[in-house]
N, C-alpha and C positions, 0 to 999 in steps of 0.2 A: 555188857553184851550178854544176851540170854543164852541158855544152853542150846536152843534151836539155832540161833545165829552162829554159835561156835561150831555146831555140826555142819552147817552149810559152808562156812569158811574152811573148815577142815576138809570137807569133800572136794572143794575146789583146789585147795592148796596141795592135796595129795596127788593131783593129776600132773604128770609131766608131759607138756605139749611139745610137739615137734617144732623144729625151727620154722617150718613152713606155716604152721598154725600161729606161732608167735608173731611172725611177720604179718599174717593176715589180720590178727587181732589188733596189732598196732595200726595197721592201715584202717581198720574199722573205726578206731578211736579218732584218727585224723579226719575221717569222713563223717563222723557223727553217727555211726551205725551202732545200734545196741546189739552186739554179737552175743551168741549163746555163751554161757559160762563154760569153763573147762570141764566141770563135772557133767554138764548136759552133753557136751561134745563127746566125752568118753562113753557115756551111757548110750548115746546114739550109735557110736561105732560098735559097741558090744552088740547092740540089737542087729545092726547090719551084718556083723560077723555071724551071729547065732542063727540068723535066718538064711544065711547063704545068699544074700541079695545079689541079683544080677542086673536089675533095672531099678533105678532110683529117680524119683521126681522131687524136685525141690521148688517150693514157692517162696521166693525171697533169696536171691543170690548173695546179697551183701558183698563183702570183700572176699568171701570164700571160706570163712572159718568153718561153717557147718558142712560145706561141700567137701573140704579136705578131710574132716573128721569121718564123714560117712564113707568116703572112698578109702580111708585108712582101714576101716572095718571090713569093707568089701572090695578088695583089690582087683577083683575081676569084673566089677559092675560098671555100667555106664550111668552117667548122671545127666539128666535134663533139668536145667534150672531156669526159672522165670523171674524176671525183675523188670521194673519200669525204668531203672536208672542205667543208662548206657555206661556212664563213667564208672559206676560200681562194678559192672560186669567186666570192663576192661582191666580194672585192677585185679579182679578175681581171676581172670584168664591168665594174667601174668604170674599170679601167685600159684595157680595150678601148675603152670610150667615149671616154676621154681621147685615145686613139690615133686617134680618128675612124674606127673600124671600125664599120660599120652593124650594128645589133643583129640584123638578119635573116641576117647572115653567121656568127653564132656561136650554137651550141646547147650549153648546159652541162647535163650529166647528173650528178646526185649519186647515188653508189652505188659498190658494190665492182665493180671491173673484171671480176672473176671471175664475177659475176652478170650484168653488162650485156653483155659481149662475146659470149657464146653466142647472144644474142637478136638480134644485128645481122646485116644482110644481107651475104652473102659477095660477093666480087668487086665491091665498091662504092666503094673508096677509092683515090685516087691515091697518097696518102701515109698511113702509119700511124706516128705518133711515140710511142715508149714511154719514159716516164720516171716509173716508179712501182714501189713494192714490189719491190725487187731479188730477194727470195726467190722471186718468182713470174715471173721474166723469161722462162723457157723457155715457160711456159704462155701468157704474153702474146704472145710471138713466134709461137707456133703459131696463135693466134687472128688475129694481125695478118696472117699470110700467107694465111689463109683469107679475110680481109676485103679484102685488097688486090686490086685488079684485076690481070689479066695485064699485065705491064709496070710495075706499081706498085711502090713502094718502102717497106720497113719500116725505120725509123730507131730505133736503140736507144741512148739516152744513157747515160753513165756505164759504158760497156762495159769499161773498164779498172779500174773500181771502186777508186779511190784508189791506183792502182798495184799493187794486190794480185794482180790477175789474171795479170800477167806474171811473177810470182814463184811458181814451183811449190811453194815451201815454205809458201806461204799456203794452208791447206786448210780455211778456214772455209766455211760453207754458200754464202755469196754468191759468193766468188771461185771456188769449185768449180763453181757453177751457170753462171757466165759462161764459164768454160773449156769446160764441156760444151757449152754453146750454140755457142760459136765452132767447136768441133770438128765438131759435127753440121752446122752451116751450111756449113762449108768443104768437106764431103764430099757435099753435096747437088747433084744434077744439075738440080733444079727451080728453082734460084736462082743468081744471081751476087752475090758479096758482097765487101766491102772494109771493113777496120777502120782508121779514121783515129785517130791518137794525139792530136789536138787536145783541149784541155781534159782531161776525164776519160775520153776515148775516145768515138768515135761509130761504131757498127756500122751499115753500110748494106747492106741486103739487097733486091735487086730480083728480083721474081717473073717468071720467064721466061715468054714466051708459048708455048703448046703448038705 
């Protein structure tokens, strides 16, 4: 195992997850969902806490791992979460309840993000968390930046896509899409961004105030 691999493993192993997150992670495995790593969850919670997030939008509910982490960091926030899978959202809702998250703090929308996002109000969310359909990541980030308030942050999970993004020899659609996204974001004067290598990568994009 390389030093980098050891660092990633150490970063994940150093995180102590709540019982609710552990249950959601186990449910994710049973459903075949590639949930965010513990280190990515913890980092997302820190960002939610540091920004004092009150309104969070999530693209990709899964079984609730990322949602619980985000609401752990922002205990006063409301979470709106979009997913195409009703079954996944039913599990997530039950796990939110187990985590003692009040029902009025979570709104689950079943549908395709490409159909739902254009109908949502711009400049309305403190955090937009994206973890769904990697082929559409550029489209989702464009919507996320429109929906995030000035000073808000778009978080993109799996931004290194199984280590393929960092290798220019990997030219599949997903790896190329993430590389294109990273290049466009790094050259934008409307945002400030950072790519964290924890887990499978977490891209952080903060929308600058005019």
